[in-house]
C-alpha positions in Angstrom: -61.1 2.8 245.6 -63.3 4.7 243.1 -61.8 8.0 244.3 -58.2 7.0 243.8 -58.1 7.4 240.0 -59.7 10.8 240.4 -57.0 11.9 242.9 -54.3 10.7 240.5 -56.0 12.6 237.7 -56.2 15.7 239.8 -52.5 15.6 240.7 -51.7 15.0 237.0 -53.8 18.0 236.0 -52.1 20.2 238.7 -48.7 19.1 237.5 -49.5 19.9 233.8 -50.9 23.3 234.8 -47.8 24.0 236.9 -45.5 23.0 234.0 -47.5 25.2 231.7 -47.1 28.2 234.0 -43.4 27.6 234.4 -42.9 27.3 230.6 -44.8 30.5 230.1 -42.7 32.4 232.6 -39.4 31.0 231.2 -40.5 32.1 227.7 -41.3 35.6 229.0 -37.8 35.8 230.3 -36.5 34.7 226.8 -38.5 37.5 225.2 -37.1 40.1 227.6 -33.6 39.2 226.4 -34.4 40.0 222.7 -35.1 43.7 222.6 -36.4 43.9 219.0 -38.5 41.2 217.5 -39.8 41.2 213.9 -42.4 38.7 212.6 -42.6 38.3 208.8 -45.8 36.8 207.3 -47.4 36.9 203.8 -48.2 34.7 200.8 -45.0 35.2 198.9 -41.5 36.6 199.6 -41.4 35.9 203.3 -38.0 34.2 203.2 -36.5 36.9 201.0 -37.8 39.7 203.1 -36.7 38.0 206.3 -33.2 37.8 204.9 -33.2 41.4 203.6 -34.4 42.8 206.9 -31.8 40.9 208.9 -29.0 42.0 206.5 -30.1 45.6 206.8 -30.1 45.4 210.6 -26.7 43.8 210.7 -25.4 46.5 208.4 -26.7 49.0 210.9 -24.7 47.5 213.7 -27.4 45.4 215.3 -26.6 41.8 216.5 -29.3 40.0 214.6 -30.5 36.4 214.3 -33.0 35.4 211.6 -34.9 32.2 210.8 -36.5 31.3 207.5 -38.8 28.5 206.5 -38.6 28.9 202.7 -37.4 26.3 200.2 -35.1 25.0 202.9 -35.4 26.1 206.6 -32.4 28.1 207.8 -31.1 30.0 210.8 -29.0 33.0 209.7 -26.5 33.9 212.4 -25.2 37.2 213.5 -22.5 37.1 210.8 -25.1 36.4 208.1 -24.1 32.8 207.7 -26.7 30.1 207.0 -27.1 27.3 209.5 -29.2 24.3 208.3 -32.0 23.2 210.6 -32.0 19.4 211.0 -35.4 18.2 212.0 -36.0 14.8 213.6 -39.8 15.2 213.3 -42.4 17.0 211.3 -42.1 20.8 211.5 -44.3 22.6 214.1 -44.6 26.1 215.4 -43.0 25.0 218.7 -39.7 25.1 216.8 -39.9 28.9 217.0 -39.9 28.8 220.8 -36.9 26.5 220.9 -35.0 28.7 218.5 -35.8 31.9 220.4 -34.4 30.3 223.6 -31.2 29.5 221.6 -31.1 33.1 220.3 -31.5 34.6 223.7 -28.4 33.0 225.0 -26.4 34.9 222.4 -27.8 38.2 223.7 -28.9 39.6 220.3 -30.2 43.1 219.6 -32.8 41.9 217.2 -34.5 38.8 215.8 -36.3 38.4 212.5 -38.6 35.3 212.3 -40.5 34.1 209.3 -44.0 32.8 210.2 -44.2 29.1 209.7 -47.9 28.7 210.6 -50.6 28.3 208.0 -53.8 27.8 209.8 -55.3 31.0 211.2 -55.4 29.9 214.9 -51.7 28.9 214.8 -50.8 32.1 213.1 -52.4 34.0 216.1 -50.5 31.8 218.6 -47.2 32.3 216.8 -47.5 36.1 217.2 -49.5 36.7 220.4 -48.2 33.9 222.5 -44.7 33.1 221.1 -43.0 36.0 219.3 -44.9 39.1 220.5 -43.2 41.3 218.0 -42.8 45.0 218.0 -42.8 45.1 214.2 -45.0 42.9 212.0 -44.6 42.4 208.3 -47.1 41.1 205.8 -45.4 40.9 202.4 -48.6 40.4 200.4 -51.9 38.5 200.4 -52.6 36.3 197.4 -54.9 33.3 196.7 -52.9 30.4 198.1 -53.5 27.9 200.9 -57.2 28.4 200.3 -57.9 25.1 202.0 -56.5 26.4 205.3 -57.1 30.2 205.0 -59.8 30.6 202.4 -62.0 30.2 200.6 -61.8 33.8 199.4 -58.9 36.2 199.0 -60.4 38.3 201.7 -60.3 35.4 204.1 -56.6 34.9 203.3 -55.9 38.5 204.1 -57.8 38.3 207.4 -55.9 35.1 208.3 -52.6 36.7 207.7 -53.7 39.6 210.0 -53.5 37.2 212.9 -49.7 38.0 213.1 -50.2 41.8 213.3 -48.7 42.8 216.7 -50.5 44.8 219.4 -49.3 48.3 220.1 -46.6 48.0 217.5 -46.0 48.7 213.8 -47.2 46.8 210.7 -45.3 47.2 207.4 -46.7 45.7 204.2 -46.4 45.7 200.5 -50.0 44.6 199.9 -51.9 47.2 197.9 -55.2 45.7 197.0 -56.1 44.4 200.5 -54.4 47.3 202.4 -57.6 48.6 203.8 -58.3 45.3 205.5 -54.8 45.2 207.0 -55.0 48.8 208.1 -58.4 48.3 209.9 -57.2 45.2 211.8 -54.0 47.0 212.8 -56.0 50.0 214.0 -58.1 47.7 216.2 -54.8 46.5 217.8 -53.5 50.1 218.3 -50.8 49.4 215.7 -49.7 51.8 213.1 -49.6 50.7 209.4 -47.2 51.6 206.7 -47.7 50.7 203.0 -44.4 50.3 201.2 -43.9 51.8 197.8 -41.9 49.7 195.4 -41.3 52.6 193.1 -38.9 54.1 195.7 -36.4 51.3 194.7 -34.6 52.2 191.5 -33.4 49.9 188.7 -29.8 50.6 189.5 -30.4 49.6 193.1 -32.0 46.3 192.0 -29.2 45.6 189.5 -26.7 45.7 192.4 -28.1 42.5 193.8 -26.5 39.2 192.6 -29.9 37.7 192.0 -33.3 38.9 190.8 -35.0 40.6 193.8 -38.5 42.1 193.7 -38.6 45.8 194.3 -41.6 45.3 196.6 -39.5 43.0 198.9 -36.7 45.5 199.0 -39.1 48.4 199.7 -40.7 46.5 202.6 -37.3 45.6 204.1 -36.1 49.2 203.8 -39.2 50.5 205.6 -38.6 48.1 208.4 -35.0 49.2 208.8 -36.1 52.9 208.6 -38.6 52.2 211.4 -35.7 50.9 213.5 -33.6 54.0 212.7 -31.1 52.6 210.2 -29.9 54.8 207.4 -31.4 53.8 204.0 -28.0 53.6 202.2 -26.5 51.6 205.0 -29.4 49.1 205.1 -29.5 48.8 201.3 -25.8 48.1 201.1 -26.2 45.2 203.6 -29.1 43.8 201.6 -27.2 43.9 198.3 -24.6 41.6 199.8 -27.1 39.2 201.3 -26.9 35.4 200.6 -30.2 34.7 198.8 -32.7 32.0 199.8 -32.5 28.7 197.7 -35.8 29.7 196.1 -34.6 33.1 195.0 -34.8 34.1 191.4 -31.4 33.6 189.8 -30.8 33.5 186.0 -28.5 30.6 185.0 -26.8 30.6 181.6 -26.6 27.0 180.6 -24.3 25.8 177.9 -25.4 23.1 175.4 -23.0 22.3 172.6 -22.7 25.6 170.7 -25.6 27.5 172.2 -26.5 29.2 175.5 -30.0 29.0 177.1 -31.1 31.2 180.0 -32.9 29.4 182.8 -35.0 31.0 185.6 -36.4 28.9 188.4 -39.8 30.2 189.5 -40.9 26.9 191.1 -40.9 28.5 194.6 -44.0 30.5 193.5 -46.9 28.1 193.9 -49.8 30.4 193.0 -50.8 31.8 189.5 -50.7 35.5 190.6 -47.1 35.3 191.8 -46.0 33.1 188.8 -47.4 35.7 186.4 -45.8 38.5 188.3 -42.4 36.9 188.2 -42.8 36.2 184.4 -43.5 39.9 183.8 -40.5 40.8 186.0 -38.0 38.6 184.1 -39.2 39.1 180.6 -38.6 42.9 180.9 -35.0 42.2 181.7 -34.3 39.2 179.5 -36.0 39.7 176.1 -34.9 36.2 174.9 -34.1 36.7 171.2 -34.2 33.0 170.7 -37.7 32.6 172.0 -39.4 31.7 175.2 -40.2 28.4 176.9 -42.3 27.6 180.0 -41.4 24.4 181.8 -44.1 23.1 184.1 -43.2 20.4 186.6 -46.5 19.2 188.0 -47.6 16.9 190.8 -50.1 14.1 190.3 -51.8 14.9 193.6 -52.3 18.6 192.7 -54.6 18.4 189.6 -56.2 21.8 190.3 -52.9 23.5 190.6 -51.7 21.9 187.3 -54.8 23.1 185.5 -54.3 26.6 186.9 -50.7 26.7 185.7 -51.6 25.4 182.3 -54.4 28.0 181.9 -52.1 30.8 183.1 -49.3 29.8 180.6 -51.6 29.6 177.6 -53.9 32.5 178.4 -51.4 35.0 179.8 -47.7 34.0 179.1 -48.2 32.5 175.6 -44.6 31.1 175.2 -43.1 29.8 172.0 -42.6 26.4 173.7 -44.5 24.7 176.6 -42.8 21.7 178.2 -45.2 19.9 180.7 -44.0 17.1 183.0 -47.4 15.6 184.0 -49.9 12.9 183.4 -53.2 13.1 181.6 -52.6 16.7 180.5 -52.9 16.3 176.7 -56.7 16.8 176.5 -56.5 20.0 178.6 -53.7 21.4 176.5 -55.7 20.7 173.3 -58.8 22.4 174.8 -56.8 25.5 175.7 -54.6 25.6 172.6 -56.7 28.3 170.9 -55.5 30.8 173.5 -52.0 30.5 172.3 -52.1 28.8 168.9 -48.4 29.4 168.1 -47.2 27.6 171.2 -45.6 24.2 170.6 -46.4 21.6 173.2 -44.0 19.0 174.6 -45.4 16.6 177.2 -43.4 14.2 179.4 -44.9 11.6 181.8 -44.1 11.9 185.4 -42.6 8.3 185.3 -40.1 9.4 182.6 -36.5 10.1 183.7 -35.7 13.8 184.3 -32.9 13.5 181.7 -35.7 13.5 179.1 -36.6 17.0 180.2 -33.0 18.2 179.9 -32.9 16.7 176.4 -36.0 18.6 175.5 -34.5 21.9 176.7 -31.4 21.2 174.7 -33.4 21.3 171.5 -34.4 24.9 172.0 -32.9 27.7 169.9 -29.8 29.5 171.1 -30.5 32.5 173.4 -33.9 31.0 174.5 -35.3 31.8 177.9 -36.7 28.9 180.0 -39.0 29.8 182.9 -39.6 26.8 185.3 -42.9 26.8 187.3 -44.8 24.3 189.4 -43.3 22.0 191.9 -39.6 21.9 192.9 -39.6 18.9 195.3 -38.3 15.6 193.9 -38.0 15.7 190.1 -37.9 19.5 190.1 -34.8 19.5 192.2 -33.3 16.8 190.1 -33.8 19.0 187.0 -32.2 21.9 188.8 -29.2 19.8 189.8 -28.6 18.6 186.2 -28.9 22.1 184.8 -26.5 23.4 187.5 -23.9 21.0 186.0 -23.9 22.8 182.7 -24.0 26.4 184.0 -21.5 28.7 182.3 -21.9 31.6 184.8 -21.0 31.7 188.5 
């Protein structure tokens, strides 16, 4: 009798092993039906670069599927149309396998997948067990998700290196940590290309219907070049791409007899990216009526709130600073000397979002509002209300 449970356990183990082998073989068949696989990772810009690459490949005549995980997860079909991903459970990297099986049935020429793993071990599995790409992309490496990939910026870079393919190509826009990426790529017999954003002109950027970073475009163009697609053909496809929901778009909002420009930078969660976006937009929108930073914070992210307040007052130094947050007044007072001309406006998280809109309405005509922080919940409500008063497309 004592041996019977062991026999059952043995049969169960054999069954699970057999099922695992069968699943592995089926996935290898799926991979064989997708000739070109591109895996996009990085701290910022993954969704945008995924879309840009897919658009460039389609313009070059390749039947291309893409999948993003950005502000809202999407599948982009072979015609460039977004398909919403409806999840019945929490997101997991197994989603990638199911989508690849779906893509394979459509016999695509190429697939561009944004990495959805954060922990280093899952990033490795996503590349080396699931996608097995020929071209890997690391957009950049910045100090974010330090709890999972840190604690240092070098650790973040090494973690992202888990998605570098073997015997393939790596294309990156990361300058500061490039040597780390290059060394890891070399250990995997993979070539490494550093994209140069200066190769993308202002006129080429202005042809986009939203604010796209030159680094993102340069990386995507290098990927398309590696595939053999003409630069002008690829760029034309990219300039007609449907942007991610978190893409930088300048809204002109009408309030009574004045117009205020609004830029949503809430998709950038780390201070480095937030400051980079600010420098990017202020060069293009000088804001004759003054500048305003709107920080929508989260009560469960006090460290991030402090970082964003420090960044705003030490680096951006706007004319107005609207903070949706609790228990921030003492911090603002302590840091006020960094930007003594900035006027503070604080709003509690329990206050209706309409109060934030009313605060924006008091700004001078031709002001520029730069929104940072968290977009989920109240942030999205603020966007929805501002969208109702837009006076441009």
